[in-house]
C-alpha positions in Angstrom: 10.0 -7.9 7.0 8.0 -4.7 7.1 4.9 -2.9 6.4 5.5 -0.3 4.1 3.9 2.9 3.0 5.0 5.4 0.1 4.6 9.1 0.1 1.2 10.6 -0.7 1.8 11.5 -4.4 -0.9 9.8 -6.5 -3.8 12.4 -7.3 -7.3 10.9 -7.5 -10.7 12.2 -6.2 -9.4 15.6 -5.1 -6.7 14.4 -2.9 -3.3 12.7 -2.7 -3.0 8.9 -2.0 -0.3 6.7 -0.6 0.0 2.9 -0.8 0.5 0.5 2.3 2.1 -2.9 1.5 3.9 -5.6 3.1 7.1 -7.3 2.1 6.1 -10.6 4.2 2.7 -11.6 3.3 -0.8 -10.5 2.5 -1.8 -11.6 6.2 0.6 -9.4 7.9 -0.8 -6.7 5.7 -4.4 -7.2 6.6 -3.5 -7.8 10.1 -1.7 -4.1 10.2 -4.7 -2.5 8.3 -7.2 -3.8 10.7 -5.1 -2.5 13.9 -4.7 0.9 12.4 -8.3 1.1 11.2 -8.0 1.0 7.3 -11.2 0.0 5.4 -11.1 -3.2 3.7 -12.4 -1.3 0.6 -8.9 0.4 0.5 -7.4 -3.1 -0.6 -6.3 -3.1 -4.2 -5.0 -6.7 -4.9 -1.6 -6.4 -3.2 -1.7 -3.1 -1.3 -3.9 -0.6 0.5 -4.7 3.1 -0.9 -4.8 5.4 1.8 -5.4 9.2 1.6 -2.5 11.7 2.6 -4.5 12.5 5.9 -3.7 8.8 7.1 -0.1 8.9 6.2 1.4 10.2 9.7 -1.1 7.7 11.5 0.3 4.6 9.6 4.1 5.6 10.1 3.3 6.3 13.7 1.9 2.7 13.9 5.1 1.2 12.5 4.8 1.4 8.7 8.4 2.0 7.2 8.2 5.0 4.8 9.9 4.1 1.4 9.8 5.3 -2.2 7.2 4.1 -4.5 9.9 2.7 -6.4 11.2 0.8 -3.5 7.8 -0.3 -2.2 7.2 -1.9 -5.5 10.6 -3.5 -5.8 10.2 -5.1 -2.4 6.8 -6.5 -3.3 8.4 -8.0 -6.5 11.3 -9.3 -4.6 8.9 -11.0 -2.3 6.7 -12.6 -4.8 3.7 -10.5 -3.5 3.3 -8.0 -6.6 0.1 -8.5 -8.3 -0.2 -7.2 -11.8 -3.7 -6.1 -13.2 -4.4 -7.9 -16.3 -4.1 -5.6 -19.4 -7.1 -4.4 -21.1 -7.8 -5.2 -24.7 -7.7 -2.1 -26.8 -10.7 -2.1 -29.2 
């Protein structure tokens, strides 16, 4: 089981963002986040959002670089993917 990180490719707030997730448990994910200094506010349901500047730091700390597609597939396979509720269109 592993901590996973996808490439910084999601644009928001004038920068690019990556996602950090665990394919084992949320406990493993939160422990890793504390160890590398990721702020709690970066947690988004089943992953942490991190700016591109933090990518190399989380890889150096042991996160496995994977594609975004693989990150989501591994979350789903582990039963850890949380979908956001769909908004009703009015």
